N, C-alpha and C positions, 0 to 999 in steps of 0.2 A: 511234399504234400501235407505231411504232419510234422510239426516241429519237434525239437529234441525234448522239451519238457513234457509233451504228450507221450512221447516214446518212453521216457523215464518212468512216467506214472503207470503206463501199461505194464512195463516190466516189473515194477515194484509191487503193484497191487492186484493185477488181473491175471497175468500169465502164471501157469503152474511150473513146476520143476522141469527143466530141460526143454521148455518151450521157447520159441523165438517168433518174432514178427517177420513175415515174408513180405518185405517192403517192395520187392520187384513186381509182385502181382497185385498191387493195390488197384482198386477200381473206384472211381468217383461217379456219382449219379445224383443230380439235383440236390447238392449240398450234403449228401451222405457219402461216407467213405467206408468201403469194405476192405478189411485187412485180414488176410489169411494168417492163421497161427499154425506153425509146424512144430513137431516134436522130433528131435534128433537123438538117435542112439548110435552106438558104434557101428551098427549094420543098416539101420533104416532111417528114413526121413519121410514122414507122412503128415498130411494136413489134419489137424485134430479139432480145429475151431475156426470160426469166422467172427470178427468183431466189426460191428457197424458203429462208427463214431461220426461226430460233426465238430467242426472247428469254429463255427460262429460263436460269438460270446456276448450274449445279452447280460446285463448287469445283475438282475435280481431273478433267481429261479422261483418257481411256484412254491408256496409254503408246504404243500403236501409232499413234495420231493425232499424238502429239508427234514421233514418228520420221518419219512419212510426210510431214507438212507442215513443211518447213524454212523456208518463207516464204509470205507471202500470195499470191505469184505461182504457187505450186505448184498443179498440176491433177492430180487423181487420179480413178480409176474404182473405184466400189464397187457391189456388188450391193445392191439395195433390199431391206432386211430390217427387222424391227421395231427391231433394234439401230441400223441406219442412221438410221431416223426419229428415234430417241431422241437420236442425236448432233446431228441438225439442230435438234430442239426445244431442246436445251441450248446452242445457239449455237456449238457446236464446229466444225461444218462448214456449208457453204452448197451447196445443189444449184443448179446453173446450167444452164438450158436455153438453147441458142442456136437461134433460129428462122430458117427460110428466108424468102425475100422475100414469100411469101404471108401471113406473120405467124401461121401456124397449124402448119405442118409443122415438127416438131422435127428440126433439123439435127445437133445434138450435145448430149450430156449429160455434165457433168463436175462434180466436187466441189471446192470451194475452202475455204481456211481461214476459219473463222468468227471473229467478233470476240471471243467468249469465249475461244477457243483462242489467239488473237493476244495478248490481255491476259495470259493465264496464262504463255505463253512469254516475254513481255516481263518479267513479274514474276520469273521464274526467272533470266533474263539479268541483270536489275538486281541480284538477290541475289548472283549469281556475281561481278559487277563490284564489289559492296560488299566481298565476301570477299577478292577480289584486292587491292583498295585497302588493306584492313586487314592482309593478309599482307605487302604491300610496306612498309607503315608499320612493322610489327613488325620486319621485317628491317633497315630503315634505323636504327631505334632501337638494335638489337643491334650493327650495324656501328659507329655513332658511339660507343657505349659501349666496344667493344673497341678501336677506334682510339685513343680518348683515354686508355685505361688501359694500353696496351702501350708498353713502353720500346723504343727503337730498337736493333735488332741491327746494329751498325756493319758487320760483315762482309757483311751481305746488304742494305745500305742501298739500293743502286741498284735492285735487282730488287723489293724489298718496297715501296719508294716508288712504283715503277711500278704495283704491284698496288693500293696505296692510292689512287693517282690514278684508276685504272680504276673502283674501287668508289665513289669520290667522284663521278665522272662519272655513274655510274648513279643516285646519289642526286639529282643536279641535273637530269639529262636524262630519267630515268625508263626508260631502256633500255640494253642492253648491245650495243655494236657488234661483233658476232661472229656466227659461224654458229650459235651457240646460239639466236639470235633466231628460228630456224625450229622450235625445240622447243616443245612445249605449255607452258602457263604454269607448271604445277606443277614441271616439270623445270627450267625456267629459274630459278624461285625457289630450288629445291634447289641449283642450281649456284652461285647467289649466296651461299647459306649455306655451301657448300663453300669458296668463295674466302675468305670471312670467317673460317671455321674454320682454313683453312690459314694465313692471315695471322697469326691469333692464336697458333698453336702454333709457327710458324717464327720469330716474334719472340722466343719464350721458350725454345725447346729447340734444342740443337745438333743432335741426331739424334732422330728419332721414326719410328714405323711407321704404317702406314695406319690401323689401328684407333684409335690415339691421337687422330687428327684429330677424328673424330666424338665420341669419349668426352669429350675436354676441352671441346668446344664445347657439347654438349647436357647433359652432367652428369646423365644418367638411365640407367636400365637399358635396354639396347638402343641407346644412343646411338652406340656404336662401329660399329653396322651401318647407320646412317642413309644413308650414301653408297654402300653396297656395290653397289646395283643398277646404278649408272652409273660404276663405278670406272674402267674403261678410258677411257670417253668424257670423264669429268671431268678426268682427268689429262692426256689429249691436248689437250683444249680449253684448260685452264689454261696448258699449255706453249706453245700457239699464241698466247694472249693476252700472255704474259710474254716469249715468244721466249727461253725459258730452261728447262732441265730441272728438274723439281721435286726430284729427288734431289740436286741441288747446292744446294738451299735447305733441306736437312735430312731430306727423306723417305727412309727407308731403301730401298735398291735393291730393286726388285721382280723382279730377275733379268733385266730387259730392257735390252739395250744395242743401240742402233741403229747398224748399220754404214753407212759411206758409202764407196762404191767410186769409184776414179778411176785415171787413168793420166796420167803427166806429172810435171813438177817441182813440189814443194811443200815449204816449209820451215816448221818451228815452232821454238819455243824448245828443245825437247828431242828433236826428231825431224826427219829430212830424207828426202825421197823424190826419186828421179831418174827419167829416162826408162827404160822397160823394161816389166816386167809390170804387171798390174793391182794396185794397192795398195788398202788399206782403212784408214780411220781410223774413229773412233766419235763419237757425239754428245757424250760426255763430254770427249773430246780437243778437239773444236771449241770448247766453251765454257770450257775451261781453258787452251788454247793460243791464240796469235795467229799464224795461218798467213799466209804470203806466197808468191808465186810469181814467177819471172823469165820465165814464159811470156808471150807477147804475144796469144795467142788462147785464150779460154776457151770450150770447147764444153759446153753444158748439155743432156744427152740424157736422155730419159725412162726408158729401160730398159737392162738390162745387155747385151742382144744387140748394140746399136750400140757400147757401150763396149768389149766384147770384140773386135768387128771392128776398131775403130779402134786398139786397143792392139796388134793384130797388125802394123799398119803403123808400126813404130818409126821408120823413116827419115822418113816423112811428118811424124810428130809432132816429130822433131828439127828437120827443115828448116823447118817452119812455126812452130816454137816454140809448140806447142799443149799445153794441159792439158784433158783430157776428164773431166767430172764426171757421174756417174750420179745421176739423181733418184730412180730406183727406183719410179716410178709414183705418187709422192705427195711434194709439196713440204712437208717437215717444218721445224720451227723450226731444227734443226741444219743442214739444207741451206741455209736462208736465211742463217743466221749465217756459214757458210763462204763462200757466194757473196759476201756483203758484204765479207768479209775479202779475197777474191781479186780482185774486180772492179776495185778501185782500182789494181791493178798491171798490168792488161792494156790493150791498145789496142782490142780488139773482142771481142764476145760473140756466139756463134751458138747459138740456141735451137732444139732439134730434138725434136719430140714425135710421138706417134701421131696419126693423122688420125681422131680421134673426139672426143666431147664432153669426156671427161676430159683428153685431150691439149690441147684448146683452153683449158681452165681452167688447167692447169699452165703452159702457155706464156704466158698472160696474167699469171699471178701472178709467174712468174720475170721477165717483162718489167718489171713494176712495181718489182721489187726492183733490177734492174740499171740501170734508166733514171734512178735517182737520181744516178748517177755519169756521168763524161764519156766513157766508152768507147762506141764504135759498137755498136749492137745490131742483130742480124739474126735474122730468123725463117726457117726452112726451110718452104716451102709446096709443095704439089703443083703441077706434076710435077717435083719436085726442083730448085727454084729458091729464091733467097733474096730477101726484101724487107726494107726498112728502116723502113717505116711501119707502126705498130701497127694502124691502121684497115684498111689494105690486107691485112695478115696475117689479121685477123679475118674480113674479107669473103671472102678466098680459102679460108680454112679451113672456114667455114660452108658454102660452095658445095660444097667437096670432100666434106664429111661427108654431104651430101644425096645425092651421086652414089654414093660407095662409101667405107666406113670401111676403114682399113688400118693395120696396125702398122708401126713403123719398119723392122723387119727385112724387110718385103716389098719395100721400095724403099730400098736403101742407097746406090746409086751406087758410087763408088770414089774412089781418090786424086785422079785428074784432076778429077773433079767437085768434090771437097772443096776443091781448090786454087782453083777458079773462085769458090767461095763466099767464100773469104778475100780474094781480090783486090778492090781498090777498085772 
């Protein structure tokens, strides 16, 4: 009366431990099949449930059922109507009665995903996976074609080779190691096309604008707009991957310059800063200059409030030979580049962020950047203490976040406390 694939499905997803279908007592009525479920133990055998199923199979189930039943484990409540009975007959849903110990009283009624609905959803998922595989294969072929036909731009060799290595790794590994991995598939795929298009045009053109990237790559009407929906995200993500601004690789300036605020001594090839007020450099300067410092302590603080407060204490900065760099709430590629330039000059680094989830992430990322070098790394943790171990820092921060989130400005301390943090 019911075939083996239906039975296998019921055993796999519907029945509980030690439960069996009582196939000898099956009853059929008007296209509906009632199947008793028994539970066997060493001493007893009793009926614990009744399943009502149907084995008709119409091709396309209603869209609301596709939405309601995300997995065979889903349990739903429906009013019993002619439509509901039709859903059961077509194998889209199963009515499950759970019985009390007397084997007669209905304890609960719920509806489960039927085998026909399960098969249909699986077919849809398989088709999606096939399309994904085809899309990735098409991108890989496009990337290999562009890579092999592009002549090397010697002025951009290092950065474009890095992009080539990243895309080659995606070809071999099948994924991109970046926060874009949290994006839905179509957005990830479009980002890969964007990186490929950017590589193509940056290899060929000295300067180009945003619209030219898509127009050159797609060579069709509307191609220049293909990446417009994610313009800001794609540029930021590409710069994070390359750790380099795209406008230094030929993209015409979009009018955005990222300022980096600091106080203390810092020298570049064409500029020099000393102790005194708050200074500002830019992401362009960081990637075109090689900055150094004769400070011995590098403070990396999350926001400008702390930077402003510490800049006021000029004598402390002079006496302690400190340079304070503001992260401004987000560790960008320019911040990372500047930190890497400066950290090799100093003896210790003190990382100080807000006590919240974002502050924890920033402090961890900054720590990973500076710990590649030999300088001592310290993290400020509540209640205004420093620790040298990253695991202790994370543990203390997570506990503090659960108790009370706070911004840096709420607990600043002062010169005497800052001196204690610097002391061995």
